[in-house]
C-alpha positions in Angstrom: 119.5 42.5 91.9 119.8 38.7 92.4 119.7 36.3 89.4 119.5 32.6 89.6 117.7 29.4 88.6 115.1 27.2 90.1 114.3 23.6 89.4 111.1 21.6 89.8 113.1 18.3 89.6 110.9 16.5 87.0 112.1 13.1 85.7 111.0 13.3 82.0 111.8 11.3 79.0 114.0 13.1 76.5 111.7 13.3 73.4 114.6 13.4 71.0 116.3 10.2 72.2 113.6 8.3 74.1 115.9 8.1 77.1 114.5 8.5 80.6 116.9 9.3 83.4 116.8 7.2 86.5 115.8 9.0 89.7 119.5 8.7 90.8 120.7 10.2 87.6 118.3 13.1 87.9 119.1 13.8 91.6 122.9 13.8 90.8 122.2 16.1 87.7 120.4 18.6 89.9 123.4 18.7 92.3 125.7 19.2 89.4 123.5 22.0 88.1 123.5 23.7 91.4 127.3 23.8 91.6 127.5 25.0 88.0 125.2 27.9 88.9 127.8 29.1 91.3 130.6 28.5 88.9 129.0 30.8 86.2 128.4 33.6 88.7 124.7 33.2 89.5 123.4 34.5 92.9 120.7 31.9 93.7 119.9 28.2 93.3 116.4 27.2 94.3 114.9 23.8 94.6 111.2 22.8 94.7 109.5 20.4 97.0 107.3 17.6 95.5 106.0 14.3 96.7 104.5 13.0 93.5 105.9 11.6 90.3 107.4 12.7 88.0 109.2 15.0 90.5 111.9 13.9 92.8 112.8 16.7 95.3 110.9 15.3 98.3 113.7 16.4 100.7 115.0 19.8 99.8 117.0 20.2 103.0 119.0 17.0 102.2 119.8 18.2 98.7 120.5 21.8 99.7 122.7 20.7 102.6 124.8 18.8 100.1 125.0 21.9 97.8 125.9 24.1 100.8 128.9 21.9 101.5 130.0 22.0 97.8 129.7 25.8 97.3 130.9 29.0 98.9 128.9 32.0 97.7 125.6 31.1 96.1 122.4 31.7 98.0 120.3 28.5 98.5 116.5 28.6 98.5 113.5 26.5 98.1 111.2 27.2 95.2 108.4 25.9 97.3 108.4 24.7 100.8 104.9 23.3 101.4 103.6 25.4 104.3 100.3 23.6 104.1 101.3 19.9 104.5 104.6 20.3 106.5 104.5 20.7 110.3 105.7 24.3 111.0 107.7 23.0 113.9 109.7 20.7 111.6 110.1 23.5 109.1 111.5 25.8 111.8 114.0 23.3 113.0 115.1 21.8 109.6 115.7 25.2 107.9 117.3 26.8 111.0 119.7 23.8 110.9 120.3 24.3 107.2 120.8 28.0 107.7 123.7 27.2 110.1 125.2 24.7 107.8 125.1 27.2 104.9 126.5 30.0 107.0 123.4 32.1 106.4 123.2 31.5 102.6 119.6 30.4 102.8 116.1 31.6 102.4 112.7 29.9 101.7 109.8 30.3 99.4 106.5 29.3 101.1 103.8 27.9 99.0 100.7 25.7 98.9 101.8 23.6 95.9 99.6 22.7 93.0 99.0 19.0 93.5 95.7 18.2 95.2 96.5 14.6 96.2 99.4 15.7 98.4 97.0 17.1 101.0 95.4 13.8 102.1 98.8 12.0 101.8 99.9 14.2 104.7 96.6 14.1 106.5 95.4 17.5 105.4 92.3 18.8 103.6 92.9 20.8 100.4 89.7 22.8 101.1 91.6 24.3 104.0 94.6 25.3 101.9 94.5 29.0 102.6 93.7 28.7 106.3 96.5 26.1 106.7 98.9 28.5 104.9 98.0 31.4 107.1 98.0 29.5 110.5 101.1 27.4 109.8 103.2 30.4 108.8 101.9 32.4 111.8 103.3 29.7 114.0 106.5 29.3 112.1 107.2 33.0 112.3 106.7 32.9 116.1 109.0 29.9 116.4 111.8 31.8 114.7 111.3 35.1 116.4 110.3 34.1 120.0 112.4 31.8 122.2 109.6 30.2 124.1 106.2 29.7 122.4 102.8 28.8 123.7 100.5 28.0 120.8 97.0 26.8 120.2 95.4 26.7 116.7 93.1 24.8 114.5 95.4 22.5 112.6 97.9 21.0 115.0 98.3 20.0 118.7 99.0 22.9 121.1 102.5 23.9 122.2 103.4 24.8 125.7 106.7 26.4 126.6 108.2 25.1 123.3 111.6 26.3 122.0 112.6 25.1 118.5 116.3 24.2 118.1 118.7 25.3 116.8 117.8 28.9 117.0 118.2 31.0 113.8 121.8 32.0 113.0 122.7 35.3 114.6 119.1 35.6 115.9 117.9 36.3 112.4 115.5 33.9 110.7 115.9 33.0 107.0 114.3 35.5 104.7 110.9 34.2 103.5 109.3 34.7 100.1 105.6 33.8 99.8 105.0 32.3 96.4 101.6 32.5 94.8 100.2 32.5 91.3 96.6 33.3 92.1 95.8 34.1 95.8 95.6 37.7 97.1 95.4 36.2 100.6 99.1 35.1 100.2 100.1 38.5 98.9 98.4 40.0 102.0 100.3 37.5 104.2 103.7 38.5 102.7 102.9 42.2 103.1 101.7 41.8 106.8 105.0 40.2 107.9 107.2 42.5 105.7 108.4 39.4 103.8 109.0 38.9 100.0 106.4 38.0 97.4 107.4 35.8 94.6 105.3 35.7 91.5 106.3 32.7 89.4 104.6 34.1 86.3 105.5 31.3 83.9 102.0 30.1 82.9 99.7 33.1 82.7 99.8 36.6 81.1 101.5 39.4 82.9 98.3 41.3 83.6 97.2 38.8 86.2 100.5 39.1 88.1 100.6 42.8 87.8 97.4 43.0 89.9 98.8 40.6 92.6 102.1 42.4 92.9 100.5 45.9 93.0 98.3 44.6 95.8 101.2 43.2 97.7 103.2 46.5 97.3 100.2 48.6 98.5 99.7 46.4 101.6 103.4 46.3 102.4 103.3 50.1 102.7 100.1 49.9 104.6 101.7 47.8 107.3 104.5 50.3 107.7 107.4 48.3 106.3 108.4 51.0 103.8 107.3 52.5 100.6 105.4 50.4 98.1 108.3 50.4 95.7 110.6 49.1 98.5 108.7 45.9 98.9 110.6 42.7 98.0 109.4 41.2 94.7 110.7 38.1 92.9 109.8 36.8 89.5 110.1 33.5 87.7 110.8 33.0 84.0 111.8 30.3 81.5 114.5 30.6 78.8 116.2 28.5 76.2 119.0 29.9 74.1 121.1 29.4 71.0 123.4 31.7 69.1 120.8 31.8 66.3 117.2 32.3 67.5 115.7 29.8 64.9 118.2 27.1 66.1 116.9 27.7 69.7 113.3 27.3 68.5 114.1 24.1 66.6 116.1 22.6 69.4 113.6 23.4 72.2 110.3 22.6 70.4 110.2 18.9 71.0 110.9 19.4 74.7 108.2 22.1 74.9 105.7 20.0 73.1 106.1 17.1 75.5 106.8 19.0 78.7 105.0 18.1 82.0 102.2 20.5 82.8 101.9 22.4 79.5 103.0 19.9 76.9 100.4 18.9 74.3 98.7 22.2 74.9 99.3 25.7 73.3 101.9 26.0 70.6 105.4 27.2 71.4 104.6 30.4 69.6 101.4 31.1 71.5 103.0 30.3 74.8 106.0 32.6 74.3 103.6 35.4 73.3 101.3 34.9 76.3 103.9 34.1 79.0 107.5 35.1 79.9 109.0 32.0 78.1 111.7 33.2 75.9 113.2 30.9 73.2 115.9 32.6 71.1 119.3 34.3 71.2 120.9 35.6 74.4 120.1 39.2 73.2 116.4 38.2 72.9 116.5 36.9 76.5 118.0 40.1 77.7 115.5 42.3 75.8 112.5 40.3 77.1 113.7 40.2 80.7 114.3 43.9 80.7 110.6 44.4 80.0 109.7 42.7 83.3 110.8 45.9 85.2 108.4 47.9 82.9 105.6 45.6 83.9 106.2 45.1 87.6 108.5 47.9 88.8 112.0 47.5 90.4 112.3 44.0 91.9 115.0 42.1 93.8 115.1 38.5 92.4 114.9 36.9 89.0 114.9 33.1 88.7 114.8 31.1 85.5 113.6 27.6 84.9 116.2 25.9 82.6 116.4 22.1 83.4 113.0 20.7 82.8 111.1 18.7 80.1 113.8 16.1 79.6 116.6 18.4 78.6 119.9 16.5 78.9 122.4 17.6 81.5 124.9 18.6 78.9 122.4 21.0 77.3 121.5 22.5 80.6 125.1 23.1 81.5 125.6 24.8 78.2 122.6 27.0 78.8 124.0 28.0 82.2 127.3 29.0 80.5 125.4 31.3 78.2 123.2 32.7 81.0 126.2 33.4 83.2 128.5 34.8 80.5 126.2 36.6 78.0 122.9 37.4 79.8 123.2 38.0 83.5 126.1 40.5 83.4 124.1 42.7 81.0 120.9 42.4 83.0 122.6 43.1 86.2 124.3 46.3 84.8 121.1 47.5 83.2 118.7 46.9 86.1 121.1 48.0 88.8 121.6 51.3 87.0 117.9 51.9 86.8 117.0 51.0 90.4 116.6 54.1 92.6 118.8 54.3 95.6 116.0 53.8 98.1 114.9 50.5 96.6 116.6 47.6 98.4 118.9 45.0 96.9 118.0 41.4 97.1 117.8 40.1 100.7 120.8 38.3 102.2 121.6 37.2 105.7 123.8 40.3 106.2 121.1 42.7 105.0 118.6 41.0 107.3 120.9 41.6 110.3 121.2 45.3 109.3 117.4 45.4 108.9 116.9 43.9 112.4 119.4 46.3 114.0 117.7 49.3 112.3 114.3 48.1 113.6 115.7 47.7 117.1 117.3 51.2 117.0 114.0 52.7 115.8 112.1 50.9 118.6 114.6 52.1 121.2 114.3 55.7 119.9 110.5 55.5 120.2 110.8 54.3 123.8 113.3 57.0 124.6 111.0 59.7 123.1 108.0 58.3 125.0 110.0 58.4 128.3 111.2 61.9 127.6 107.6 63.0 126.9 106.4 61.4 130.1 109.1 63.1 132.1 108.2 66.5 130.6 104.6 65.9 131.5 105.5 65.0 135.1 107.8 68.0 135.4 105.1 70.3 134.1 
């Protein structure tokens, strides 16, 4: 089981002080937070991609490349790579390069984003969001798994005899999660390729995501990648902690009330009841997170949002200390003990190499069996 944090990189005024960080301060804070995540023993740090205010991570590869150089163990990920508005060729090359720099400590989460104006800024039509996501990833997958690619599609110029460079490390592409909060087509895509499905269920009730995840698991098995409960599932979440639960509520309320996206909307109490947001003691965070397995089955990755809404860096670092010391060790022990042996751990570069070798061995065995059958038929 992998535990980590993700950031959307918002630049938001602290409602308790009226101070707004500069873009430079926010960028440097995110880099500090990423290194702190490794220090406290988390498994994953994930960074979003945005091209609109108030968000600043417009170049995830640049920031993750820096983090790769400053860390040794933590897995680096995007918490959305915009598969719709980025050129798949550029994604293939940029993230293969980053995979080499990070010595394999890299995976991606593909998504369409939730900001309509981004599409025309990059010459795309938001009405083609799903077709763009499907076609662009089909090309990206081929660029990473085939050395020489001929390609003709609807949304980009054709390719003839093209090889993206560098090639993926050890011949194994970065693991891909397909993120979606509403689209069964994306769950189907993840299942078709045997990739992961990430449900960032931080805004809506769990019942909506239960249907999406169940559909993904069913289709994962349909395509022959394993049993439904062996599919790769990741979940999002949000937490804010204090030793005393009422202190946590009092401290977090002004940030919640003024947060981008959901600020000035539902009350903190209503939102925590309807979504996975947990504001309280570390034990309350543990108890709430353990219910995710009851709702969605065994899963491989849990990411928490902890640095948004204007929370000062000092507070975020204190939150990470509590997460790493008091929460994650308990969650890891409890969830790993309950996970059946046939359900895979969270994906890593090493596990993907093993998966590739097992697939190659199975394919070789099929060829050998077919040859033996043909020989028997000839002999008869």
